C-alpha positions as CSV (number, residue, x, y, z in Angstrom):
1,X,170.8,51.8,210.5
2,X,170.0,53.8,213.6
3,X,170.0,57.6,213.1
4,X,172.3,59.7,215.3
5,X,169.5,62.2,216.2
6,X,166.8,59.6,217.1
7,X,165.0,60.6,220.3
8,X,162.5,63.2,221.7
9,X,163.4,66.8,221.9
10,X,161.6,69.7,223.7
11,X,161.4,73.1,221.9
12,X,163.0,75.7,224.0
13,X,163.4,78.6,221.5
14,X,162.5,79.8,218.0
15,X,164.1,82.8,216.2
16,X,163.1,84.2,212.9
17,X,165.8,85.7,210.5
18,X,164.3,88.0,207.8
19,X,166.9,89.0,205.2
20,X,164.8,91.7,203.9
21,X,164.3,93.4,207.3
22,X,166.8,95.9,208.7
23,X,165.5,94.7,212.2
24,X,167.3,92.4,214.5
25,X,166.1,88.6,214.3
26,X,162.8,88.0,216.1
27,X,162.9,85.8,219.2
28,X,159.5,84.2,219.2
29,X,158.0,83.8,222.6
30,X,155.9,81.1,224.0
31,X,157.5,78.2,222.1
32,X,156.6,74.8,223.4
33,X,156.0,71.2,222.3
34,X,158.2,68.3,221.2
35,X,159.9,66.9,218.1
36,X,160.2,63.2,218.0
37,X,162.8,61.8,215.6
38,X,162.5,58.0,215.2
39,X,165.2,55.6,214.3
40,X,163.1,54.5,211.2
41,X,163.3,58.0,209.7
42,X,159.9,59.1,210.6
43,X,159.1,62.2,212.8
44,X,156.3,63.8,214.9
45,X,156.3,67.4,215.4
46,X,153.9,68.9,218.1
47,X,155.0,72.5,218.1
48,X,153.0,75.4,219.9
49,X,153.6,79.2,219.8
50,X,152.0,81.8,222.1
51,X,150.5,84.5,219.7
52,X,149.0,87.2,221.9
53,X,146.5,85.8,224.2
54,X,146.2,82.4,222.5
55,X,148.4,79.3,221.9
56,X,148.6,78.0,218.3
57,X,149.4,74.3,217.8
58,X,151.4,73.1,214.8
59,X,151.3,69.3,214.3
60,X,153.3,67.7,211.7
61,X,154.3,64.0,210.7
62,X,156.5,62.8,208.1
63,X,160.0,61.5,207.2
64,X,163.4,63.1,207.8
65,X,166.8,62.4,206.2
66,X,170.2,63.3,207.2
67,X,173.4,63.9,205.1
68,X,176.1,65.3,207.3
69,X,174.7,68.1,209.1
70,X,172.1,68.7,206.3
71,X,168.6,67.7,207.3
72,X,165.4,67.3,205.2
73,X,161.9,67.0,206.5
74,X,159.2,65.7,204.0
75,X,155.5,65.8,204.9
76,X,152.0,66.3,203.6
77,X,149.9,69.3,204.6
78,X,146.6,70.9,203.4
79,X,148.4,72.1,200.2
80,X,149.9,68.6,199.5
81,X,153.4,67.4,199.7
82,X,156.1,69.7,200.9
83,X,159.7,69.6,202.0
84,X,161.9,71.7,204.5
85,X,165.6,71.7,204.3
86,X,168.2,73.0,206.6
87,X,171.0,72.0,209.1
88,X,170.8,70.0,212.4
89,X,173.6,70.5,215.0
90,X,173.7,68.3,218.1
91,X,175.9,69.2,220.8
92,X,178.8,66.8,222.0
93,X,176.8,65.7,224.9
94,X,173.8,64.8,222.9
95,X,171.4,67.1,224.8
96,X,171.0,70.3,222.7
97,X,169.9,70.2,219.2
98,X,169.8,73.4,216.9
99,X,167.7,73.2,213.7
100,X,168.2,75.9,211.1
101,X,165.4,75.8,208.4
102,X,165.8,77.5,205.3
103,X,162.9,79.9,204.6
104,X,161.3,81.9,201.6
105,X,162.5,84.0,200.1
106,X,166.0,82.9,200.0
107,X,168.1,84.2,202.9
108,X,165.4,83.9,205.3
109,X,165.6,81.2,208.0
110,X,164.1,79.9,211.3
111,X,166.2,78.6,214.0
112,X,164.7,76.2,216.6
113,X,166.5,75.4,219.8
114,X,165.7,72.0,221.4
115,X,166.7,70.0,224.5
116,X,166.7,66.3,224.6
117,X,163.9,64.8,226.9
118,X,165.3,62.0,229.0
119,X,163.6,58.7,228.3
120,X,162.7,58.3,232.0
121,X,160.6,61.5,232.0
122,X,158.6,60.6,228.9
123,X,154.9,59.9,229.8
124,X,153.0,57.3,227.8
125,X,149.7,58.8,226.6
126,X,146.8,57.8,228.8
127,X,144.8,54.9,227.4
128,X,141.2,56.0,226.0
129,X,138.6,54.4,228.1
130,X,136.2,52.0,226.3
131,X,132.7,53.6,226.0
132,X,130.2,52.7,228.6
133,X,127.1,50.5,227.8
134,X,123.8,52.3,227.4
135,X,121.9,52.5,230.7
136,X,118.2,51.9,231.1
137,X,116.2,54.8,232.4
138,X,114.4,52.7,234.8
139,X,110.9,53.8,233.5
140,X,108.1,51.3,233.2
141,X,106.2,51.1,230.0
142,X,102.6,51.8,230.1
143,X,100.3,49.2,228.4
């Protein structure tokens, strides 16, 4: 059965809510990358965050499930199998997706803002060229 959120989305914002801090939520700057939610329930996250003078990439592949507005991402990382839970809200036009991911400790959360990427603007990855055959040096062998 096709999933209503299937498509590719571009990250446009990320806000961290820390329940233990008296400070306002933190809007993380320099958010980029894409999230592809496939109709078969698999996903590919290619997120990047600008931290100081460097950009830190986050890649994650796994599966997602929906139940109403609840979303669950299951994946494997360096520590093994893991799950993230939260909510997904797609606007009525199907263009703006808000993912709220529950954090640790309880009460913390990350809110991701994403915009749908129109299919006509998606660029297929460039093919990797085949390796060139070894070349001869042109030297003559001495006998």
